[in-house]
ZABA-572503 format. One record per atom (N, C-alpha, C): residue in three letters; z, x, y. Coordinates in steps of 0.02 Angstrom, whole numbers, plus 50000, padded with zeros to 5 digits. Atoms other than C-alpha are relative to their C-alpha. Example, Ala and Ser with C-alpha at 12.3 -4.5 7.8 and 13.67 -1.06 7.14 Angstrom:
ALA500005004549941;ALA503905061549775;ALA500005004550060;SER499974995849941;SER503575068449947;SER500374996150055;
# end
This chain:
UNK500484994549998;UNK501784948349586;UNK499915002350072;UNK500104997049934;UNK501564960149732;UNK499255001550009;UNK500684998049982;UNK499874961949817;UNK500065005150056;UNK500004995349944;UNK499404975149943;UNK500174996250064;UNK499895004049940;UNK499384961450074;UNK500744998150007;UNK499295002049996;UNK501144955350031;UNK500455006150010;UNK499604993949990;UNK501814973250022;UNK499975002250073;UNK500084998349930;UNK501114976650195;UNK500394995250044;UNK499625005049962;UNK501844960450262;UNK500755001349995;UNK499294998650011;UNK503544964650187;UNK500225006450035;UNK499864993649968;UNK503424981850267;UNK499924999850076;UNK500035000649928;UNK503234975150444;UNK499324998450029;UNK500665001849977;UNK501394971150454;UNK499535006050007;UNK500534994949997;UNK499774980650480;UNK500165005550050;UNK499874994949948;UNK500274989450641;UNK500575004749979;UNK499444995950021;UNK501944995550572;UNK499805004749944;UNK500234995950057;UNK501135001850412;UNK499525005450025;UNK500474995249972;UNK499735010250510;UNK500385005750034;UNK499614994949965;UNK500985019350619;UNK500425004249951;UNK499574996550048;UNK502165023750475;UNK499625004749954;UNK500404996050046;UNK500775030450364;UNK499555005050036;UNK500424995449963;UNK499855039350503;UNK499264998949989;UNK500705001850010;UNK498225030150471;UNK499804994750051;UNK500235005049953;UNK497155018550575;UNK500154992949975;UNK499925007050018;UNK497394999850578;UNK499434997949954;UNK500595001550041;UNK495634998550506;UNK500115002349928;UNK499874997450067;UNK496175009250357;UNK500464995249961;UNK499545004650033;UNK497604997250319;UNK499634993649981;UNK500405006050017;UNK496394982450327;UNK499545001449941;UNK500414998250058;UNK495274991750203;UNK500414999649936;UNK499565000650059;UNK496764992850083;UNK500064992749980;UNK499935007250014;UNK497004974050099;UNK499364997349969;UNK500645002550025;UNK495144970650072;UNK499875002349928;UNK500134997550067;UNK495074981649917;UNK500544997749950;UNK499465002250044;UNK496724975049849;UNK500395005749969;UNK499624994350026;UNK497394992549817;UNK500085005350054;UNK499924994249955;UNK498015008049904;UNK499425004849986;UNK500564995550012;UNK496765022249921;UNK500095004349938;UNK500004995850060;UNK496305033349774;UNK500505005750006;UNK499554994449990;UNK497325047449850;UNK500724998449983;UNK499315002050016;UNK498905037549819;UNK500135000749925;UNK499924999950072;UNK498615037149632;UNK499885007049971;UNK500094993150022;UNK498145055549622;UNK500545004650028;UNK499434996249974;UNK499725061049713;UNK499875003750064;UNK500174996549937;UNK498845067149871;UNK500364996950060;UNK499655003449945;UNK499735054349981;UNK500624996449972;UNK499385003350020;UNK501405045149977;UNK500094993450038;UNK499975006349962;UNK500995028450060;UNK500474994949968;UNK499555004850032;UNK501965018449930;UNK500725001450019;UNK499324998249979;UNK503545027949977;UNK500124997750072;UNK499935002349931;UNK503235024050161;UNK500074992450002;UNK499955007350003;UNK502955005650121;UNK500704997949976;UNK499335001450026;UNK504575005650022;UNK500535000950055;UNK499524998849946;UNK505535013250167;UNK499944994850054;UNK500115005149948;UNK504755001150292;UNK500264993149979;UNK499755006550025;UNK505254986450181;UNK500765000249989;UNK499284999050009;UNK507044993150184;UNK500184999849926;UNK499924999350073;UNK506874996749997;UNK500014993549961;UNK500085006350038;UNK506524978549949;UNK499495001049944;UNK500524998350049;UNK505024985649857;UNK500085007449984;UNK499964993050018;UNK505115001849759;UNK499305003150000;UNK500674996850001;UNK503705014649770;UNK499644998949933;UNK500325001050065;UNK503395013049582;UNK499754992949991;UNK500205007050004;UNK503334994149593;UNK499354998950040;UNK500605000649958;UNK502064995149734;UNK499405003149965;UNK500564996550033;UNK500985007749641;UNK499754996349938;UNK500195003350062;UNK501004998549475;UNK499654993350013;UNK500275006849990;UNK500654981249544;UNK499384999950045;UNK500594999849958;UNK499304986749666;UNK499475004949975;UNK500484995350030;UNK498394998749551;UNK499314996749996;UNK500685002950005;UNK496494996349558;UNK499864997549929;UNK500175002950065;UNK495874985249419;UNK499345002949976;UNK500634997350026;UNK494534992449304;UNK499444994750007;UNK500565004549993;UNK492824985049334;UNK499734998249931;UNK500275002350064;UNK492144974649193;UNK499274998350009;UNK500735001149996;UNK490294973149154;UNK499824993049981;
# end
């Protein structure tokens, strides 16, 4: 199973992902803390999963990253 943390590690780490995605290091740490990419990734506004895939030298596919890191529904 892929987690956001493992996908980032496979993609070169927080700094490399921050630079590649054009976001702050803090933003990447927020992804790790939440366990998912930002909402904009799932609505098609951003393409961070594709960047992660490229940074991992295609070891992870964008679809694989999106599916396995999708936010989990909250249960009451």
